[in-house]
N, C-alpha and C positions, 0 to 999 in steps of 0.2 A: 504493500500500500504506500509506504513512504517514497518508494522509487517512482511510482506512478504520479504522485503529487509533485515530485521534483521535476519530472519530465514535463508535466503540464505547466508548471511555473516557468521552466526554461522556454518552452514553445510560446507561451504568452508574452514573455519579456522580449523575445526575438520579434514577434509580430508588432509589439508596441514600439520597438526601436525603428521599425520600418515605416511607421505611420506618418511621421513628419520629417522633412529634411531640416538640417541645421540652418539657423538664421543668425547672422551677425549684424547688429544695428550699428551704422556708422553715422557720425555727426561732424559737420564742418563748423568749427567755432567761428570762422570769419563771416560766414553767411547765415548760419543757423539752419542749413539744410540737413535733412536726414535721408539715408539710403539704407535699404535692407539688402545685404548680401546673402543670397540663398544658394544652397547646394542643389544642383540638378543631378539626381542619382537614380540608378536603377533599383538599388536596394541599399540597406545600411552598410553593406560591405563594399559596394562598387560605386565610386563617385566619378561623375563625368567632369563637372566644373565645381571644385570645392569652394565653399564660402570663404575659406581662409585665403585662397588666392585672390578673390575679389577684394577682401578686406585689406590685404597687403597692398594692393594697387591704390586703394583710397588712402591708406595710411601714409604711403609715400608722397601723396599730394597734400598732406597736412591734416587729413581728417582724423578723428579720434573714435575709438570704440565707445558706444554709448551704453 
């Protein structure tokens, strides 16, 4: 019985991890603009365009993580 519950908890947590892609909110202190960097992904394990790459691009332009 505990093994079944553990497998059910593992499967549920994997499905929950795939539910929403990671999002990083960026803020430009000079203009007050906001931008959400989102990850386009097939699943939680395979990322096409990571949000971290998007955020790094904005950070190099003077934006900050909000």
